[in-house]
N, CA, C, O and the ligand as a Tripos MOL2 file, in Angstrom:
@<TRIPOS>MOLECULE
protein
  269   267    68     0     0
PROTEIN
NO_CHARGES

@<TRIPOS>ATOM
      1 N          14.0860   -3.6510  -15.8450 N.3       1 MET1
      2 CA         13.2850   -3.2570  -14.6650 C.3       1 MET1
      3 C          13.5040   -4.2600  -13.4710 C.2       1 MET1
      4 O          13.3220   -5.4760  -13.4230 O.2       1 MET1
      5 N          13.9590   -3.3510  -12.5060 N.am      2 GLU2
      6 CA         14.4600   -3.9130  -11.3400 C.3       2 GLU2
      7 C          13.0960   -4.5120  -10.5430 C.2       2 GLU2
      8 O          12.1050   -3.7850  -10.4800 O.2       2 GLU2
      9 N          13.0750   -5.6700  -10.0200 N.am      3 ARG3
     10 CA         11.9210   -5.9970   -9.3800 C.3       3 ARG3
     11 C          12.1820   -6.4310   -7.7470 C.2       3 ARG3
     12 O          12.7660   -7.4650   -7.4230 O.2       3 ARG3
     13 N          11.7140   -5.5820   -6.9320 N.am      4 ARG4
     14 CA         12.0670   -6.0550   -5.6470 C.3       4 ARG4
     15 C          10.8810   -6.6090   -4.8450 C.2       4 ARG4
     16 O           9.8710   -5.9130   -4.7380 O.2       4 ARG4
     17 N          10.9420   -7.7410   -4.3150 N.am      5 THR5
     18 CA          9.9410   -8.4950   -3.5610 C.3       5 THR5
     19 C          10.2450   -8.5020   -2.1400 C.2       5 THR5
     20 O           9.7610   -9.3560   -1.3960 O.2       5 THR5
     21 N          11.0710   -7.5320   -1.7070 N.am      6 VAL6
     22 CA         11.4620   -7.6130   -0.1430 C.3       6 VAL6
     23 C          10.0370   -7.2570    0.6920 C.2       6 VAL6
     24 O           9.4130   -6.2060    0.5480 O.2       6 VAL6
     25 N           9.7050   -8.2280    1.4870 N.am      7 MET7
     26 CA          8.6640   -7.6980    2.5110 C.3       7 MET7
     27 C           9.0930   -8.2340    4.0100 C.2       7 MET7
     28 O           9.4800   -9.3470    4.3640 O.2       7 MET7
     29 N           8.8880   -7.0870    4.7150 N.am      8 ARG8
     30 CA          9.4920   -7.3620    6.1240 C.3       8 ARG8
     31 C           8.6080   -6.6820    6.9210 C.2       8 ARG8
     32 O           8.0070   -5.6700    6.5600 O.2       8 ARG8
     33 N           8.4840   -7.3500    8.2820 N.am      9 ILE9
     34 CA          7.6310   -6.6430    9.1980 C.3       9 ILE9
     35 C           8.4070   -5.7270   10.0250 C.2       9 ILE9
     36 O           9.5400   -5.9980   10.4240 O.2       9 ILE9
     37 N           7.7870   -4.6330   10.2830 N.am     10 LYS10
     38 CA          8.3880   -3.6330   11.1070 C.3      10 LYS10
     39 C           7.4790   -3.0150   12.0690 C.2      10 LYS10
     40 O           6.3080   -2.9440   11.6980 O.2      10 LYS10
     41 N           7.7710   -2.5470   13.2420 N.am     11 LEU11
     42 CA          7.1130   -2.0130   14.2070 C.3      11 LEU11
     43 C           6.7850   -0.5120   13.9920 C.2      11 LEU11
     44 O           7.4320    0.4030   14.5010 O.2      11 LEU11
     45 N           5.6840   -0.3570   13.1640 N.am     12 GLY12
     46 CA          5.1980    1.0470   12.9680 C.3      12 GLY12
     47 C           5.9570    1.8490   11.8550 C.2      12 GLY12
     48 O           7.1610    2.0730   11.9760 O.2      12 GLY12
     49 N           5.2630    2.2630   10.8060 N.am     13 ASP13
     50 CA          5.5460    3.0040    9.7510 C.3      13 ASP13
     51 C           4.5400    3.8280    9.1350 C.2      13 ASP13
     52 O           3.3720    3.6150    9.4590 O.2      13 ASP13
     53 N           4.7950    4.7220    8.3120 N.am     14 TYR14
     54 CA          3.6630    5.4920    7.6340 C.3      14 TYR14
     55 C           3.0910    4.7450    6.5670 C.2      14 TYR14
     56 O           3.8220    4.2900    5.6870 O.2      14 TYR14
     57 N           1.8100    4.5650    6.5520 N.am     15 CYS15
     58 CA          1.2510    3.8330    5.4480 C.3      15 CYS15
     59 C           1.4790    4.4490    4.0680 C.2      15 CYS15
     60 O           1.3320    5.6690    4.1280 O.2      15 CYS15
     61 N           1.7420    4.0790    3.0310 N.am     16 GLY16
     62 CA          1.8050    4.8290    1.8000 C.3      16 GLY16
     63 C           0.4640    5.0320    1.0900 C.2      16 GLY16
     64 O           0.4180    5.6340    0.0170 O.2      16 GLY16
     65 N          -0.6670    4.5160    1.7050 N.am     17 VAL17
     66 CA         -2.0030    4.5760    1.0040 C.3      17 VAL17
     67 C          -2.6410    5.5080    2.0190 C.2      17 VAL17
     68 O          -2.9910    6.5790    1.5250 O.2      17 VAL17
     69 N          -2.8700    5.3660    3.2820 N.am     18 CYS18
     70 CA         -3.7800    6.2700    3.9210 C.3      18 CYS18
     71 C          -2.7440    7.2540    4.7660 C.2      18 CYS18
     72 O          -3.2220    8.0880    5.5360 O.2      18 CYS18
     73 N          -1.3850    7.1360    4.6030 N.am     19 GLU19
     74 CA         -0.4080    8.1780    5.0170 C.3      19 GLU19
     75 C          -0.5470    8.5410    6.5950 C.2      19 GLU19
     76 O          -0.3500    9.6660    7.0530 O.2      19 GLU19
     77 N          -0.9490    7.3090    7.4050 N.am     20 THR20
     78 CA         -1.0250    7.3550    8.7310 C.3      20 THR20
     79 C          -0.0670    6.5550    9.3690 C.2      20 THR20
     80 O           0.2580    5.5370    8.7590 O.2      20 THR20
     81 N           0.5140    6.7960   10.5600 N.am     21 LEU21
     82 CA          1.3660    5.8690   11.2180 C.3      21 LEU21
     83 C           0.6170    4.8410   11.8980 C.2      21 LEU21
     84 O          -0.2750    5.0240   12.7260 O.2      21 LEU21
     85 N           1.0330    3.8130   11.4970 N.am     22 LYS22
     86 CA          0.2550    2.3420   11.6930 C.3      22 LYS22
     87 C           1.3480    1.3320   12.3100 C.2      22 LYS22
     88 O           2.4440    1.1420   11.7840 O.2      22 LYS22
     89 N           0.8980    0.6930   13.5260 N.am     23 PRO23
     90 CA          1.8320   -0.2670   14.1510 C.3      23 PRO23
     91 C           2.2030   -1.4610   13.3360 C.2      23 PRO23
     92 O           3.3190   -1.9710   13.4360 O.2      23 PRO23
     93 N           1.1900   -1.9580   12.4510 N.am     24 LYS24
     94 CA          1.3630   -3.1340   11.6700 C.3      24 LYS24
     95 C           1.0250   -3.0360   10.2410 C.2      24 LYS24
     96 O           0.1020   -2.3650    9.7810 O.2      24 LYS24
     97 N           1.9360   -3.8370    9.5140 N.am     25 GLY25
     98 CA          1.7780   -3.7720    8.1670 C.3      25 GLY25
     99 C           2.9620   -4.6120    7.3530 C.2      25 GLY25
    100 O           3.6430   -5.5010    7.8640 O.2      25 GLY25
    101 N           3.0610   -4.1620    6.0330 N.am     26 TYR26
    102 CA          4.1710   -4.7870    5.4380 C.3      26 TYR26
    103 C           4.7610   -3.8680    4.4690 C.2      26 TYR26
    104 O           4.1420   -2.8850    4.0610 O.2      26 TYR26
    105 N           5.9470   -4.1640    4.0910 N.am     27 HIS27
    106 CA          6.5250   -3.2050    2.9740 C.3      27 HIS27
    107 C           6.3630   -3.8590    1.4080 C.2      27 HIS27
    108 O           6.5370   -5.0560    1.1800 O.2      27 HIS27
    109 N           6.0680   -3.0420    0.5650 N.am     28 LEU28
    110 CA          6.3030   -3.4560   -0.7640 C.3      28 LEU28
    111 C           7.3030   -2.8540   -1.3960 C.2      28 LEU28
    112 O           7.1410   -1.7820   -1.9800 O.2      28 LEU28
    113 N           8.5040   -3.5190   -1.3420 N.am     29 GLY29
    114 CA          9.7450   -2.5440   -1.7370 C.3      29 GLY29
    115 C           9.7810   -1.3470   -0.6410 C.2      29 GLY29
    116 O           9.8140   -1.5660    0.5700 O.2      29 GLY29
    117 N           9.7720   -0.1860   -1.1610 N.am     30 GLU30
    118 CA         10.1620    0.9290   -0.2710 C.3      30 GLU30
    119 C           8.7610    1.3720    0.4570 C.2      30 GLU30
    120 O           8.8330    2.0750    1.4650 O.2      30 GLU30
    121 N           7.5120    0.9700   -0.0410 N.am     31 VAL31
    122 CA          6.2920    1.4990    0.5730 C.3      31 VAL31
    123 C           5.8450    0.6390    1.5620 C.2      31 VAL31
    124 O           6.0080   -0.5720    1.4190 O.2      31 VAL31
    125 N           5.3100    1.0870    2.5350 N.am     32 PHE32
    126 CA          4.6510    0.5970    3.7440 C.3      32 PHE32
    127 C           3.1820    0.5610    3.5140 C.2      32 PHE32
    128 O           2.6090    1.5800    3.1300 O.2      32 PHE32
    129 N           2.5220   -0.5680    3.7290 N.am     33 ILE33
    130 CA          1.0690   -0.6950    3.6210 C.3      33 ILE33
    131 C           0.5990   -1.2300    4.7620 C.2      33 ILE33
    132 O           1.0710   -2.3130    5.1090 O.2      33 ILE33
    133 N          -0.2910   -0.6730    5.4770 N.am     34 CYS34
    134 CA         -0.9020   -1.1330    6.7350 C.3      34 CYS34
    135 C          -1.9810   -2.1540    6.4850 C.2      34 CYS34
    136 O          -2.5580   -2.3580    5.4170 O.2      34 CYS34
    137 N          -2.1860   -2.8500    7.8010 N.am     35 GLU35
    138 CA         -3.1750   -4.0630    7.5540 C.3      35 GLU35
    139 C          -4.3720   -3.5070    7.2230 C.2      35 GLU35
    140 O          -4.9760   -4.1350    6.3530 O.2      35 GLU35
    141 N          -5.0030   -2.3570    7.7120 N.am     36 GLY36
    142 CA         -6.2310   -1.8850    7.4250 C.3      36 GLY36
    143 C          -6.3050   -1.8050    5.8930 C.2      36 GLY36
    144 O          -7.1540   -2.4230    5.2520 O.2      36 GLY36
    145 N          -5.3880   -1.0250    5.3470 N.am     37 CYS37
    146 CA         -5.2780   -0.7100    3.8080 C.3      37 CYS37
    147 C          -5.2270   -1.9580    3.1940 C.2      37 CYS37
    148 O          -5.9750   -2.1370    2.2330 O.2      37 CYS37
    149 N          -4.4940   -2.8530    3.5600 N.am     38 GLU38
    150 CA         -4.3480   -4.1770    2.6750 C.3      38 GLU38
    151 C          -5.7260   -4.6590    2.8170 C.2      38 GLU38
    152 O          -6.4150   -4.7810    1.8040 O.2      38 GLU38
    153 N          -6.1660   -4.9250    3.9030 N.am     39 ASP39
    154 CA         -7.6520   -5.3680    4.0320 C.3      39 ASP39
    155 C          -8.7440   -4.7860    3.0580 C.2      39 ASP39
    156 O          -9.4990   -5.4410    2.3390 O.2      39 ASP39
    157 N          -8.6750   -3.5170    3.1780 N.am     40 LYS40
    158 CA         -9.5420   -2.6800    2.3790 C.3      40 LYS40
    159 C          -9.2940   -2.9860    0.9300 C.2      40 LYS40
    160 O         -10.2570   -3.2210    0.2010 O.2      40 LYS40
    161 N          -8.1570   -2.9980    0.4980 N.am     41 MET41
    162 CA         -7.7650   -3.0720   -0.9940 C.3      41 MET41
    163 C          -8.1750   -4.5790   -1.4070 C.2      41 MET41
    164 O          -8.4980   -4.8320   -2.5680 O.2      41 MET41
    165 N          -8.1520   -5.3910   -0.5760 N.am     42 VAL42
    166 CA         -8.5690   -6.7420   -0.9870 C.3      42 VAL42
    167 C         -10.2240   -6.8760   -1.0980 C.2      42 VAL42
    168 O         -10.7720   -7.7050   -1.8250 O.2      42 VAL42
    169 N         -10.8900   -5.9770   -0.3040 N.am     43 ARG43
    170 CA        -12.3280   -6.1210   -0.3890 C.3      43 ARG43
    171 C         -12.8510   -5.1880   -1.3060 C.2      43 ARG43
    172 O         -13.9880   -5.2870   -1.7690 O.2      43 ARG43
    173 N         -12.0050   -4.2240   -1.6020 N.am     44 THR44
    174 CA        -12.7660   -3.0300   -2.5330 C.3      44 THR44
    175 C         -13.1840   -3.6560   -3.8240 C.2      44 THR44
    176 O         -12.5500   -4.4810   -4.4810 O.2      44 THR44
    177 N         -14.3950   -3.1110   -4.0920 N.am     45 GLU45
    178 CA        -14.9010   -3.6660   -5.4480 C.3      45 GLU45
    179 C         -15.0310   -2.4590   -6.4060 C.2      45 GLU45
    180 O         -15.3780   -1.3960   -5.8910 O.2      45 GLU45
    181 N         -14.8020   -2.4920   -7.6990 N.am     46 PRO46
    182 CA        -14.8080   -1.4980   -8.6300 C.3      46 PRO46
    183 C         -15.9360   -0.5800   -8.4250 C.2      46 PRO46
    184 O         -15.7810    0.5610   -8.8600 O.2      46 PRO46
    185 N         -17.1820   -0.9050   -7.7700 N.am     47 GLU47
    186 CA        -18.3470   -0.0440   -7.6990 C.3      47 GLU47
    187 C         -18.1650    0.6140   -6.2940 C.2      47 GLU47
    188 O         -19.0030    1.4710   -6.0150 O.2      47 GLU47
    189 N         -17.3660    0.3930   -5.5240 N.am     48 ASP48
    190 CA        -17.3090    1.1130   -4.2710 C.3      48 ASP48
    191 C         -16.7660    2.4340   -4.5240 C.2      48 ASP48
    192 O         -16.0150    2.6170   -5.4820 O.2      48 ASP48
    193 N         -17.1220    3.4510   -3.6630 N.am     49 SER49
    194 CA        -16.7400    4.8290   -3.9360 C.3      49 SER49
    195 C         -15.3230    4.8210   -3.3190 C.2      49 SER49
    196 O         -14.6340    5.8130   -3.5540 O.2      49 SER49
    197 N         -14.8610    3.9570   -2.6560 N.am     50 ASP50
    198 CA        -13.2380    4.1260   -2.3700 C.3      50 ASP50
    199 C         -12.3210    3.6040   -3.3760 C.2      50 ASP50
    200 O         -11.1180    3.8530   -3.2960 O.2      50 ASP50
    201 N         -12.8030    2.9030   -4.3080 N.am     51 TYR51
    202 CA        -12.0410    2.1260   -5.3140 C.3      51 TYR51
    203 C         -11.1650    3.1400   -5.9880 C.2      51 TYR51
    204 O          -9.9610    2.9380   -6.1450 O.2      51 TYR51
    205 N         -11.7810    4.2490   -6.3910 N.am     52 GLU52
    206 CA        -10.8040    5.2130   -7.1800 C.3      52 GLU52
    207 C          -9.7020    5.5670   -6.4040 C.2      52 GLU52
    208 O          -8.5620    5.4230   -6.8440 O.2      52 GLU52
    209 N          -9.9510    6.0680   -5.1660 N.am     53 GLN53
    210 CA         -8.9880    6.4790   -4.3270 C.3      53 GLN53
    211 C          -7.8130    5.5500   -4.2730 C.2      53 GLN53
    212 O          -6.6290    5.8540   -4.4160 O.2      53 GLN53
    213 N          -8.3800    4.2550   -4.0210 N.am     54 TYR54
    214 CA         -7.1690    3.2470   -3.7840 C.3      54 TYR54
    215 C          -6.4670    2.9010   -5.0660 C.2      54 TYR54
    216 O          -5.2730    2.6020   -5.0300 O.2      54 TYR54
    217 N          -7.1310    2.9220   -6.1960 N.am     55 VAL55
    218 CA         -6.4850    2.6250   -7.2510 C.3      55 VAL55
    219 C          -5.4580    3.8780   -7.6310 C.2      55 VAL55
    220 O          -4.3760    3.5980   -8.1460 O.2      55 VAL55
    221 N          -5.7610    5.0530   -7.4080 N.am     56 SER56
    222 CA         -4.8910    6.0370   -7.6670 C.3      56 SER56
    223 C          -3.7650    6.0450   -6.6270 C.2      56 SER56
    224 O          -2.6310    6.3270   -7.0130 O.2      56 SER56
    225 N          -3.9830    5.7640   -5.3690 N.am     57 SER57
    226 CA         -3.0990    5.7320   -4.3120 C.3      57 SER57
    227 C          -1.9280    4.4310   -4.8830 C.2      57 SER57
    228 O          -0.7100    4.6090   -4.8980 O.2      57 SER57
    229 N          -2.4680    3.4150   -5.2300 N.am     58 LEU58
    230 CA         -1.6160    2.3340   -5.7850 C.3      58 LEU58
    231 C          -0.8400    2.6340   -6.7420 C.2      58 LEU58
    232 O           0.3400    2.2800   -6.7520 O.2      58 LEU58
    233 N          -1.4410    3.3870   -7.7600 N.am     59 LYS59
    234 CA         -0.7790    3.6730   -8.8770 C.3      59 LYS59
    235 C           0.4700    4.5980   -8.6480 C.2      59 LYS59
    236 O           1.4410    4.5120   -9.4000 O.2      59 LYS59
    237 N           0.4350    5.4230   -7.6740 N.am     60 GLY60
    238 CA          1.4750    6.1860   -7.1090 C.3      60 GLY60
    239 C           2.5450    5.3600   -6.6450 C.2      60 GLY60
    240 O           3.7160    5.4550   -7.0130 O.2      60 GLY60
    241 N           2.0150    4.4210   -5.6950 N.am     61 ILE61
    242 CA          3.0410    3.3340   -5.4260 C.3      61 ILE61
    243 C           3.6860    2.5550   -6.3410 C.2      61 ILE61
    244 O           4.8830    2.2970   -6.2130 O.2      61 ILE61
    245 N           3.0580    2.1700   -7.2100 N.am     62 TRP62
    246 CA          3.7060    1.3230   -8.2070 C.3      62 TRP62
    247 C           4.6170    2.1420   -9.2570 C.2      62 TRP62
    248 O           5.5800    1.6380   -9.8370 O.2      62 TRP62
    249 N           4.2270    3.3330   -9.4050 N.am     63 ASP63
    250 CA          4.8910    4.3030  -10.1240 C.3      63 ASP63
    251 C           6.2670    4.3960   -9.5520 C.2      63 ASP63
    252 O           7.2420    4.3140  -10.2990 O.2      63 ASP63
    253 N           6.4170    4.5880   -8.0580 N.am     64 GLY64
    254 CA          7.3840    4.6980   -7.4300 C.3      64 GLY64
    255 C           8.2660    3.5800   -7.5830 C.2      64 GLY64
    256 O           9.4530    3.8110   -7.8140 O.2      64 GLY64
    257 N           7.8490    2.3840   -7.4850 N.am     65 LEU65
    258 CA          8.4990    1.0130   -7.3490 C.3      65 LEU65
    259 C           9.1440    0.7290   -8.6620 C.2      65 LEU65
    260 O          10.2040    0.1040   -8.6990 O.2      65 LEU65
    261 N           8.4940    1.2030   -9.8540 N.am     66 MET66
    262 CA          8.9500    0.8100  -11.0880 C.3      66 MET66
    263 C          10.0920    1.6020  -11.6690 C.2      66 MET66
    264 O          10.7100    1.2310  -12.6680 O.2      66 MET66
    265 N          10.4150    3.0030  -10.8240 N.am     67 LYS67
    266 CA         11.6450    3.7070  -11.2790 C.3      67 LYS67
    267 C          12.7470    3.1700  -11.2240 C.2      67 LYS67
    268 O          13.7480    3.7750  -11.6070 O.2      67 LYS67
    269 ZN         -2.9720    2.3580    5.4930 Zn       68 ZN68
@<TRIPOS>BOND
     1     1     2 1
     2     2     3 1
     3     3     4 2
     4     3     5 am
     5     5     6 1
     6     6     7 1
     7     7     8 2
     8     7     9 am
     9     9    10 1
    10    10    11 1
    11    11    12 2
    12    11    13 am
    13    13    14 1
    14    14    15 1
    15    15    16 2
    16    15    17 am
    17    17    18 1
    18    18    19 1
    19    19    20 2
    20    19    21 am
    21    21    22 1
    22    22    23 1
    23    23    24 2
    24    23    25 am
    25    25    26 1
    26    26    27 1
    27    27    28 2
    28    27    29 am
    29    29    30 1
    30    30    31 1
    31    31    32 2
    32    31    33 am
    33    33    34 1
    34    34    35 1
    35    35    36 2
    36    35    37 am
    37    37    38 1
    38    38    39 1
    39    39    40 2
    40    39    41 am
    41    41    42 1
    42    42    43 1
    43    43    44 2
    44    43    45 am
    45    45    46 1
    46    46    47 1
    47    47    48 2
    48    47    49 am
    49    49    50 1
    50    50    51 1
    51    51    52 2
    52    51    53 am
    53    53    54 1
    54    54    55 1
    55    55    56 2
    56    55    57 am
    57    57    58 1
    58    58    59 1
    59    59    60 2
    60    59    61 am
    61    61    62 1
    62    62    63 1
    63    63    64 2
    64    63    65 am
    65    65    66 1
    66    66    67 1
    67    67    68 2
    68    67    69 am
    69    69    70 1
    70    70    71 1
    71    71    72 2
    72    71    73 am
    73    73    74 1
    74    74    75 1
    75    75    76 2
    76    75    77 am
    77    77    78 1
    78    78    79 1
    79    79    80 2
    80    79    81 am
    81    81    82 1
    82    82    83 1
    83    83    84 2
    84    83    85 am
    85    85    86 1
    86    86    87 1
    87    87    88 2
    88    87    89 am
    89    89    90 1
    90    90    91 1
    91    91    92 2
    92    91    93 am
    93    93    94 1
    94    94    95 1
    95    95    96 2
    96    95    97 am
    97    97    98 1
    98    98    99 1
    99    99   100 2
   100    99   101 am
   101   101   102 1
   102   102   103 1
   103   103   104 2
   104   103   105 am
   105   105   106 1
   106   106   107 1
   107   107   108 2
   108   107   109 am
   109   109   110 1
   110   110   111 1
   111   111   112 2
   112   111   113 am
   113   113   114 1
   114   114   115 1
   115   115   116 2
   116   115   117 am
   117   117   118 1
   118   118   119 1
   119   119   120 2
   120   119   121 am
   121   121   122 1
   122   122   123 1
   123   123   124 2
   124   123   125 am
   125   125   126 1
   126   126   127 1
   127   127   128 2
   128   127   129 am
   129   129   130 1
   130   130   131 1
   131   131   132 2
   132   131   133 am
   133   133   134 1
   134   134   135 1
   135   135   136 2
   136   135   137 am
   137   137   138 1
   138   138   139 1
   139   139   140 2
   140   139   141 am
   141   141   142 1
   142   142   143 1
   143   143   144 2
   144   143   145 am
   145   145   146 1
   146   146   147 1
   147   147   148 2
   148   147   149 am
   149   149   150 1
   150   150   151 1
   151   151   152 2
   152   151   153 am
   153   153   154 1
   154   154   155 1
   155   155   156 2
   156   155   157 am
   157   157   158 1
   158   158   159 1
   159   159   160 2
   160   159   161 am
   161   161   162 1
   162   162   163 1
   163   163   164 2
   164   163   165 am
   165   165   166 1
   166   166   167 1
   167   167   168 2
   168   167   169 am
   169   169   170 1
   170   170   171 1
   171   171   172 2
   172   171   173 am
   173   173   174 1
   174   174   175 1
   175   175   176 2
   176   175   177 am
   177   177   178 1
   178   178   179 1
   179   179   180 2
   180   179   181 am
   181   181   182 1
   182   182   183 1
   183   183   184 2
   184   183   185 am
   185   185   186 1
   186   186   187 1
   187   187   188 2
   188   187   189 am
   189   189   190 1
   190   190   191 1
   191   191   192 2
   192   191   193 am
   193   193   194 1
   194   194   195 1
   195   195   196 2
   196   195   197 am
   197   197   198 1
   198   198   199 1
   199   199   200 2
   200   199   201 am
   201   201   202 1
   202   202   203 1
   203   203   204 2
   204   203   205 am
   205   205   206 1
   206   206   207 1
   207   207   208 2
   208   207   209 am
   209   209   210 1
   210   210   211 1
   211   211   212 2
   212   211   213 am
   213   213   214 1
   214   214   215 1
   215   215   216 2
   216   215   217 am
   217   217   218 1
   218   218   219 1
   219   219   220 2
   220   219   221 am
   221   221   222 1
   222   222   223 1
   223   223   224 2
   224   223   225 am
   225   225   226 1
   226   226   227 1
   227   227   228 2
   228   227   229 am
   229   229   230 1
   230   230   231 1
   231   231   232 2
   232   231   233 am
   233   233   234 1
   234   234   235 1
   235   235   236 2
   236   235   237 am
   237   237   238 1
   238   238   239 1
   239   239   240 2
   240   239   241 am
   241   241   242 1
   242   242   243 1
   243   243   244 2
   244   243   245 am
   245   245   246 1
   246   246   247 1
   247   247   248 2
   248   247   249 am
   249   249   250 1
   250   250   251 1
   251   251   252 2
   252   251   253 am
   253   253   254 1
   254   254   255 1
   255   255   256 2
   256   255   257 am
   257   257   258 1
   258   258   259 1
   259   259   260 2
   260   259   261 am
   261   261   262 1
   262   262   263 1
   263   263   264 2
   264   263   265 am
   265   265   266 1
   266   266   267 1
   267   267   268 2
@<TRIPOS>SUBSTRUCTURE
     1 MET1         2 RESIDUE 1 A MET
     2 GLU2         6 RESIDUE 1 A GLU
     3 ARG3        10 RESIDUE 1 A ARG
     4 ARG4        14 RESIDUE 1 A ARG
     5 THR5        18 RESIDUE 1 A THR
     6 VAL6        22 RESIDUE 1 A VAL
     7 MET7        26 RESIDUE 1 A MET
     8 ARG8        30 RESIDUE 1 A ARG
     9 ILE9        34 RESIDUE 1 A ILE
    10 LYS10       38 RESIDUE 1 A LYS
    11 LEU11       42 RESIDUE 1 A LEU
    12 GLY12       46 RESIDUE 1 A GLY
    13 ASP13       50 RESIDUE 1 A ASP
    14 TYR14       54 RESIDUE 1 A TYR
    15 CYS15       58 RESIDUE 1 A CYS
    16 GLY16       62 RESIDUE 1 A GLY
    17 VAL17       66 RESIDUE 1 A VAL
    18 CYS18       70 RESIDUE 1 A CYS
    19 GLU19       74 RESIDUE 1 A GLU
    20 THR20       78 RESIDUE 1 A THR
    21 LEU21       82 RESIDUE 1 A LEU
    22 LYS22       86 RESIDUE 1 A LYS
    23 PRO23       90 RESIDUE 1 A PRO
    24 LYS24       94 RESIDUE 1 A LYS
    25 GLY25       98 RESIDUE 1 A GLY
    26 TYR26      102 RESIDUE 1 A TYR
    27 HIS27      106 RESIDUE 1 A HIS
    28 LEU28      110 RESIDUE 1 A LEU
    29 GLY29      114 RESIDUE 1 A GLY
    30 GLU30      118 RESIDUE 1 A GLU
    31 VAL31      122 RESIDUE 1 A VAL
    32 PHE32      126 RESIDUE 1 A PHE
    33 ILE33      130 RESIDUE 1 A ILE
    34 CYS34      134 RESIDUE 1 A CYS
    35 GLU35      138 RESIDUE 1 A GLU
    36 GLY36      142 RESIDUE 1 A GLY
    37 CYS37      146 RESIDUE 1 A CYS
    38 GLU38      150 RESIDUE 1 A GLU
    39 ASP39      154 RESIDUE 1 A ASP
    40 LYS40      158 RESIDUE 1 A LYS
    41 MET41      162 RESIDUE 1 A MET
    42 VAL42      166 RESIDUE 1 A VAL
    43 ARG43      170 RESIDUE 1 A ARG
    44 THR44      174 RESIDUE 1 A THR
    45 GLU45      178 RESIDUE 1 A GLU
    46 PRO46      182 RESIDUE 1 A PRO
    47 GLU47      186 RESIDUE 1 A GLU
    48 ASP48      190 RESIDUE 1 A ASP
    49 SER49      194 RESIDUE 1 A SER
    50 ASP50      198 RESIDUE 1 A ASP
    51 TYR51      202 RESIDUE 1 A TYR
    52 GLU52      206 RESIDUE 1 A GLU
    53 GLN53      210 RESIDUE 1 A GLN
    54 TYR54      214 RESIDUE 1 A TYR
    55 VAL55      218 RESIDUE 1 A VAL
    56 SER56      222 RESIDUE 1 A SER
    57 SER57      226 RESIDUE 1 A SER
    58 LEU58      230 RESIDUE 1 A LEU
    59 LYS59      234 RESIDUE 1 A LYS
    60 GLY60      238 RESIDUE 1 A GLY
    61 ILE61      242 RESIDUE 1 A ILE
    62 TRP62      246 RESIDUE 1 A TRP
    63 ASP63      250 RESIDUE 1 A ASP
    64 GLY64      254 RESIDUE 1 A GLY
    65 LEU65      258 RESIDUE 1 A LEU
    66 MET66      262 RESIDUE 1 A MET
    67 LYS67      266 RESIDUE 1 A LYS
    68 ZN68       269 GROUP 0 **** ****
């Protein structure tokens, strides 16, 4: 399993979680995650209604990274 930990700042990209063009964020391998989603993921608790959505979004991202 190849593990890539490249993180670089880029000016604007499509967030892999909210699928919106955002000016700020970072890359997890090939996937861009915006500041807002990162913040939300850090704060989201399992009892929040958003949690399921984030977990499934992240699962898709991790599945992509692990291929
Ligand atoms: Zn986002």
